TORKOL-4160 file (C-alpha; in steps of 0.2 Angstrom, whole numbers, padded with zeros to 4 digits, m for minus):
148
<pt num="1" X="0481" Y="m0863" Z="0308"/>
<pt num="2" X="0468" Y="m0873" Z="0317"/>
<pt num="3" X="0450" Y="m0871" Z="0312"/>
<pt num="4" X="0436" Y="m0876" Z="0324"/>
<pt num="5" X="0418" Y="m0880" Z="0320"/>
<pt num="6" X="0403" Y="m0889" Z="0328"/>
<pt num="7" X="0384" Y="m0890" Z="0327"/>
<pt num="8" X="0372" Y="m0887" Z="0340"/>
<pt num="9" X="0376" Y="m0903" Z="0349"/>
<pt num="10" X="0395" Y="m0898" Z="0350"/>
<pt num="11" X="0393" Y="m0880" Z="0353"/>
<pt num="12" X="0396" Y="m0879" Z="0372"/>
<pt num="13" X="0411" Y="m0891" Z="0370"/>
<pt num="14" X="0418" Y="m0880" Z="0356"/>
<pt num="15" X="0416" Y="m0865" Z="0367"/>
<pt num="16" X="0425" Y="m0873" Z="0381"/>
<pt num="17" X="0439" Y="m0880" Z="0370"/>
<pt num="18" X="0442" Y="m0862" Z="0363"/>
<pt num="19" X="0445" Y="m0856" Z="0381"/>
<pt num="20" X="0458" Y="m0870" Z="0384"/>
<pt num="21" X="0466" Y="m0866" Z="0367"/>
<pt num="22" X="0467" Y="m0847" Z="0371"/>
<pt num="23" X="0475" Y="m0851" Z="0388"/>
<pt num="24" X="0488" Y="m0862" Z="0380"/>
<pt num="25" X="0491" Y="m0849" Z="0367"/>
<pt num="26" X="0486" Y="m0860" Z="0352"/>
<pt num="27" X="0481" Y="m0850" Z="0337"/>
<pt num="28" X="0464" Y="m0855" Z="0330"/>
<pt num="29" X="0449" Y="m0848" Z="0320"/>
<pt num="30" X="0431" Y="m0852" Z="0324"/>
<pt num="31" X="0421" Y="m0856" Z="0309"/>
<pt num="32" X="0405" Y="m0858" Z="0318"/>
<pt num="33" X="0392" Y="m0858" Z="0323"/>
<pt num="34" X="0394" Y="m0841" Z="0332"/>
<pt num="35" X="0379" Y="m0844" Z="0343"/>
<pt num="36" X="0369" Y="m0859" Z="0348"/>
<pt num="37" X="0355" Y="m0863" Z="0336"/>
<pt num="38" X="0346" Y="m0880" Z="0339"/>
<pt num="39" X="0341" Y="m0881" Z="0321"/>
<pt num="40" X="0358" Y="m0880" Z="0313"/>
<pt num="41" X="0366" Y="m0894" Z="0303"/>
<pt num="42" X="0383" Y="m0902" Z="0305"/>
<pt num="43" X="0387" Y="m0904" Z="0286"/>
<pt num="44" X="0388" Y="m0885" Z="0284"/>
<pt num="45" X="0401" Y="m0883" Z="0297"/>
<pt num="46" X="0410" Y="m0899" Z="0293"/>
<pt num="47" X="0412" Y="m0893" Z="0275"/>
<pt num="48" X="0418" Y="m0875" Z="0281"/>
<pt num="49" X="0432" Y="m0883" Z="0292"/>
<pt num="50" X="0436" Y="m0896" Z="0279"/>
<pt num="51" X="0438" Y="m0883" Z="0265"/>
<pt num="52" X="0449" Y="m0872" Z="0276"/>
<pt num="53" X="0460" Y="m0887" Z="0280"/>
<pt num="54" X="0461" Y="m0893" Z="0263"/>
<pt num="55" X="0469" Y="m0876" Z="0257"/>
<pt num="56" X="0486" Y="m0880" Z="0265"/>
<pt num="57" X="0495" Y="m0895" Z="0272"/>
<pt num="58" X="0499" Y="m0885" Z="0288"/>
<pt num="59" X="0481" Y="m0882" Z="0292"/>
<pt num="60" X="0472" Y="m0893" Z="0305"/>
<pt num="61" X="0454" Y="m0894" Z="0310"/>
<pt num="62" X="0443" Y="m0899" Z="0325"/>
<pt num="63" X="0425" Y="m0903" Z="0323"/>
<pt num="64" X="0413" Y="m0907" Z="0337"/>
<pt num="65" X="0395" Y="m0915" Z="0337"/>
<pt num="66" X="0386" Y="m0926" Z="0349"/>
<pt num="67" X="0394" Y="m0943" Z="0342"/>
<pt num="68" X="0409" Y="m0937" Z="0331"/>
<pt num="69" X="0402" Y="m0948" Z="0317"/>
<pt num="70" X="0392" Y="m0935" Z="0308"/>
<pt num="71" X="0405" Y="m0922" Z="0306"/>
<pt num="72" X="0418" Y="m0935" Z="0302"/>
<pt num="73" X="0408" Y="m0942" Z="0288"/>
<pt num="74" X="0404" Y="m0925" Z="0281"/>
<pt num="75" X="0422" Y="m0918" Z="0282"/>
<pt num="76" X="0429" Y="m0933" Z="0273"/>
<pt num="77" X="0419" Y="m0929" Z="0258"/>
<pt num="78" X="0431" Y="m0914" Z="0255"/>
<pt num="79" X="0446" Y="m0918" Z="0244"/>
<pt num="80" X="0462" Y="m0918" Z="0255"/>
<pt num="81" X="0453" Y="m0920" Z="0271"/>
<pt num="82" X="0458" Y="m0935" Z="0282"/>
<pt num="83" X="0445" Y="m0933" Z="0297"/>
<pt num="84" X="0445" Y="m0946" Z="0311"/>
<pt num="85" X="0433" Y="m0948" Z="0326"/>
<pt num="86" X="0442" Y="m0950" Z="0342"/>
<pt num="87" X="0436" Y="m0953" Z="0360"/>
<pt num="88" X="0453" Y="m0956" Z="0367"/>
<pt num="89" X="0470" Y="m0947" Z="0365"/>
<pt num="90" X="0478" Y="m0964" Z="0360"/>
<pt num="91" X="0467" Y="m0965" Z="0344"/>
<pt num="92" X="0470" Y="m0947" Z="0340"/>
<pt num="93" X="0488" Y="m0948" Z="0341"/>
<pt num="94" X="0489" Y="m0964" Z="0331"/>
<pt num="95" X="0478" Y="m0956" Z="0317"/>
<pt num="96" X="0490" Y="m0942" Z="0316"/>
<pt num="97" X="0506" Y="m0953" Z="0317"/>
<pt num="98" X="0501" Y="m0965" Z="0304"/>
<pt num="99" X="0488" Y="m0957" Z="0293"/>
<pt num="100" X="0492" Y="m0939" Z="0296"/>
<pt num="101" X="0474" Y="m0935" Z="0300"/>
<pt num="102" X="0471" Y="m0917" Z="0298"/>
<pt num="103" X="0454" Y="m0915" Z="0305"/>
<pt num="104" X="0450" Y="m0922" Z="0323"/>
<pt num="105" X="0432" Y="m0925" Z="0326"/>
<pt num="106" X="0426" Y="m0926" Z="0344"/>
<pt num="107" X="0410" Y="m0932" Z="0353"/>
<pt num="108" X="0401" Y="m0920" Z="0365"/>
<pt num="109" X="0390" Y="m0934" Z="0373"/>
<pt num="110" X="0401" Y="m0949" Z="0374"/>
<pt num="111" X="0402" Y="m0953" Z="0393"/>
<pt num="112" X="0417" Y="m0964" Z="0391"/>
<pt num="113" X="0427" Y="m0951" Z="0381"/>
<pt num="114" X="0442" Y="m0943" Z="0388"/>
<pt num="115" X="0441" Y="m0924" Z="0390"/>
<pt num="116" X="0441" Y="m0915" Z="0373"/>
<pt num="117" X="0456" Y="m0904" Z="0378"/>
<pt num="118" X="0466" Y="m0919" Z="0382"/>
<pt num="119" X="0463" Y="m0927" Z="0366"/>
<pt num="120" X="0466" Y="m0911" Z="0356"/>
<pt num="121" X="0482" Y="m0907" Z="0365"/>
<pt num="122" X="0489" Y="m0925" Z="0362"/>
<pt num="123" X="0484" Y="m0924" Z="0344"/>
<pt num="124" X="0492" Y="m0908" Z="0341"/>
<pt num="125" X="0508" Y="m0913" Z="0349"/>
<pt num="126" X="0509" Y="m0929" Z="0339"/>
<pt num="127" X="0519" Y="m0928" Z="0323"/>
<pt num="128" X="0517" Y="m0938" Z="0307"/>
<pt num="129" X="0529" Y="m0953" Z="0306"/>
<pt num="130" X="0531" Y="m0951" Z="0288"/>
<pt num="131" X="0537" Y="m0969" Z="0285"/>
<pt num="132" X="0537" Y="m0976" Z="0268"/>
<pt num="133" X="0522" Y="m0987" Z="0271"/>
<pt num="134" X="0513" Y="m0971" Z="0278"/>
<pt num="135" X="0517" Y="m0961" Z="0262"/>
<pt num="136" X="0512" Y="m0976" Z="0251"/>
<pt num="137" X="0495" Y="m0977" Z="0260"/>
<pt num="138" X="0492" Y="m0959" Z="0259"/>
<pt num="139" X="0495" Y="m0959" Z="0240"/>
<pt num="140" X="0482" Y="m0973" Z="0239"/>
<pt num="141" X="0470" Y="m0963" Z="0248"/>
<pt num="142" X="0473" Y="m0948" Z="0236"/>
<pt num="143" X="0470" Y="m0960" Z="0222"/>
<pt num="144" X="0453" Y="m0964" Z="0229"/>
<pt num="145" X="0449" Y="m0946" Z="0230"/>
<pt num="146" X="0452" Y="m0945" Z="0211"/>
<pt num="147" X="0441" Y="m0959" Z="0208"/>
<pt num="148" X="0454" Y="m0972" Z="0204"/>
């Protein structure tokens, strides 16, 4: 399952991404917001997506805010989440291949960013390399999550 979320700054981009995902027959669940609210806060939606993703290794998430940094910071506070901000498909694919990033964070207002759908599609198609060094590094990240 792919979980989607945004704040008010990413709401329109999330709605457009949903149309693209439906057309491509990609299964997703929108965790909010359900409507535009200029006073909402990104940590709430980042936590909802992060918690949903953390429930299963097969779950993925996409979060959108104006810069991608706020949702990435908030999502990474959830144990088991490896959220990455990406403005280009190369970065998204690399994060999935090497770090098995399970939450992709996008910027709605980056004028130099590639289109969100291009980034998401490339990220979803990319597999985790699962090399020994990648597994070792992910184990180190899990140790950090446990305060070690």
